[in-house]
C-alpha positions in Angstrom: -72.8 -24.4 45.2 -69.9 -22.3 44.5 -67.9 -20.7 47.2 -65.0 -19.4 45.9 -63.7 -18.4 42.1 -59.8 -18.4 41.2 -58.2 -17.2 38.7 -55.5 -17.4 36.4 -53.1 -14.4 36.0 -52.4 -14.0 32.3 -54.8 -14.1 29.6 -57.4 -13.6 32.0 -56.7 -10.6 34.7 -54.0 -8.9 31.8 -52.4 -10.1 28.9 -48.6 -10.2 29.5 -48.3 -13.2 26.4 -46.9 -10.4 24.4 -43.8 -9.5 27.0 -43.1 -13.2 27.3 -43.2 -13.3 23.8 -40.7 -10.8 23.5 -38.4 -11.4 26.2 -38.4 -15.3 25.2 -37.9 -14.5 21.6 -34.7 -11.7 22.4 -33.2 -14.8 24.1 -34.0 -17.3 21.2 -32.3 -14.7 19.1 -29.4 -14.6 20.7 -29.1 -18.6 20.7 -29.4 -18.2 17.1 -32.5 -19.1 16.3 -36.2 -17.5 16.3 -39.8 -18.6 17.5 -43.3 -17.1 16.7 -46.0 -16.1 18.6 -48.2 -19.5 16.8 -45.3 -21.0 18.6 -45.5 -19.0 21.7 -48.9 -20.1 22.3 -47.3 -23.5 23.5 -46.0 -22.0 26.1 -49.2 -20.6 28.2 -50.0 -22.0 31.2 -46.4 -23.7 31.9 -43.6 -22.6 33.9 -40.5 -20.9 33.2 -38.1 -23.7 33.2 -40.8 -25.9 31.5 -41.2 -23.0 28.7 -37.0 -23.1 28.7 -36.7 -26.5 27.7 -39.5 -26.5 25.1 -37.7 -23.5 23.2 -34.7 -25.3 23.3 -35.7 -28.3 22.2 -37.4 -26.1 19.5 -34.0 -24.7 19.1 -32.0 -28.3 19.0 -29.7 -27.4 21.8 -29.3 -29.3 25.0 -27.3 -27.0 27.8 -26.2 -27.2 31.4 -28.5 -27.0 33.9 -26.3 -24.0 34.6 -26.7 -22.3 31.6 -30.6 -23.3 31.8 -30.6 -21.4 34.8 -28.4 -18.1 33.7 -30.7 -17.7 30.5 -33.7 -18.2 32.3 -32.4 -14.9 34.6 -31.7 -12.9 32.0 -35.3 -14.0 29.8 -37.0 -13.0 33.6 -34.7 -9.9 33.8 -36.3 -8.5 30.3 -39.6 -9.5 30.9 -39.7 -7.5 34.3 -38.4 -4.5 32.1 -41.3 -4.8 30.1 -44.2 -5.6 32.7 -42.5 -2.9 35.2 -44.1 -0.3 32.7 -47.6 -1.8 33.4 -50.8 0.5 34.7 -54.5 -0.1 35.5 -54.8 0.3 31.6 -53.4 -3.4 31.3 -56.2 -4.9 33.1 -58.6 -6.7 30.3 -61.8 -5.6 29.7 -64.9 -6.8 31.8 -62.4 -7.3 34.6 -63.1 -4.6 36.7 -67.0 -5.0 36.8 -66.7 -8.3 36.9 -64.8 -7.7 40.4 -66.7 -5.3 41.4 -69.4 -8.1 41.0 -67.4 -10.3 43.3 -67.6 -8.0 46.0 -70.9 -7.1 45.9 -71.4 -11.0 46.7 -69.1 -11.5 48.9 -67.5 -14.3 47.2 -64.1 -15.1 47.8 -61.6 -14.8 45.7 -57.9 -16.3 44.9 -55.1 -15.9 42.2 -53.7 -18.8 40.7 -50.6 -18.5 38.9 -47.4 -20.6 38.0 -45.8 -16.9 37.5 -43.3 -16.1 40.0 -43.8 -12.6 39.3 -47.7 -12.2 39.6 -46.8 -10.0 43.0 -45.4 -7.3 41.3 -48.0 -7.2 38.0 -51.0 -7.0 40.9 -49.2 -4.8 42.6 -48.5 -2.6 39.1 -51.9 -2.6 37.8 -53.9 -1.6 41.3 -54.8 -4.9 41.7 -52.9 -6.3 44.7 -55.7 -5.9 47.5 -58.5 -7.4 45.8 -57.7 -11.3 46.3 -58.0 -13.0 49.4 -55.6 -15.0 48.4 -52.1 -15.2 46.3 -50.7 -18.3 44.9 -48.3 -18.0 42.5 -44.8 -19.8 41.2 -43.3 -18.8 44.7 -45.5 -21.5 46.9 -46.1 -24.4 44.5 -43.3 -27.3 43.4 -45.5 -28.6 40.4 -47.0 -26.9 37.3 -50.1 -26.6 35.3 -51.7 -29.3 34.6 -51.0 -30.3 37.7 -53.8 -29.3 40.1 -51.6 -27.9 43.1 -51.7 -24.2 42.2 -55.9 -24.4 42.3 -55.9 -27.0 45.6 -53.8 -24.5 47.3 -56.0 -21.6 46.7 -59.0 -23.5 47.9 -57.1 -24.5 50.9 -56.0 -20.7 51.4 -59.6 -20.0 51.2 -60.8 -22.8 53.4 -63.9 -24.2 50.7 -63.3 -27.5 49.3 -62.1 -28.0 45.6 -66.1 -28.5 44.5 -67.2 -25.6 46.3 -64.4 -23.4 43.1 -65.1 -22.3 39.9 -61.8 -21.6 38.0 -61.0 -19.3 35.6 -58.8 -20.2 32.7 -57.5 -19.0 29.4 -54.8 -21.9 28.9 -55.6 -25.5 28.2 -53.5 -26.5 30.8 -54.8 -24.2 33.3 -58.3 -25.5 32.4 -57.2 -29.2 33.0 -55.2 -28.4 36.1 -59.1 -27.1 37.4 -60.6 -30.0 36.5 -57.9 -32.6 37.9 -58.3 -30.8 40.9 -62.2 -31.2 41.1 -63.3 -28.0 40.5 -65.4 -26.5 37.2 -63.7 -24.4 34.7 -64.6 -21.1 32.5 -62.5 -20.5 30.1 -61.7 -17.1 28.5 -61.1 -17.9 24.8 -62.2 -20.4 22.0 -64.3 -22.8 22.7 -63.1 -24.7 20.0 -59.4 -24.8 22.0 -60.7 -25.0 25.7 -63.0 -27.7 24.9 -62.9 -29.3 28.4 -64.3 -25.9 30.4 -67.6 -26.4 31.6 -68.6 -23.0 30.1 -66.0 -20.5 27.7 -66.3 -16.8 27.1 -64.7 -14.6 25.0 -63.9 -12.4 27.8 -65.4 -11.3 31.2 -67.6 -8.2 29.4 -71.1 -8.5 30.7 -70.8 -11.7 32.6 -73.3 -11.4 35.3 -71.5 -13.6 38.7 -75.6 -14.7 39.4 -76.3 -16.0 35.8 -73.3 -17.6 35.5 -73.3 -19.3 39.3 -76.8 -20.4 38.2 -75.9 -22.2 35.1 -72.9 -24.1 36.5 -74.7 -25.2 39.6 -77.7 -26.8 36.6 
């Protein structure tokens, strides 16, 4: 029986991918190469330092750990300048109505994001108090597809992994949910999120009771 819903942030609650892309691209350009939006898709759901390593490999660069930390810090500063301007208008379609249903049905909720800026983003969009637990990059040691972020969410909500349903837009996130023994709803394209139990384009019109009934069959 599903008792708790766990949500990724980027691509499910809001879409900050464009801000990540702009900040990473600026860094790459400063280093003398470029990245495309298509390349940026590879960075979904993984940590900042892992993303940096992938980008540097793409640019055929090998840098010291000190230099990499410096670049990651600068990228995050640029990213924070962009997301600090976010408002409730940036909440993705269907999310607000979906969370209204969650409250009416007394379903526990947790955020499971590798982002270390999740709290700031939730505050900017007015959803900081909509989660019973917030697990972000400051609380975990391993990024997705490791299930740590979702297992910690289940632990804080005091439910078993089998009682959790994860909402994810990234392949790595769906893999993390499945590795943790949880069911997963993909937000995006079926042909991409092939390991998810169900896939929706977004949360518009999704009925919680119907959803749970479908997954419990």
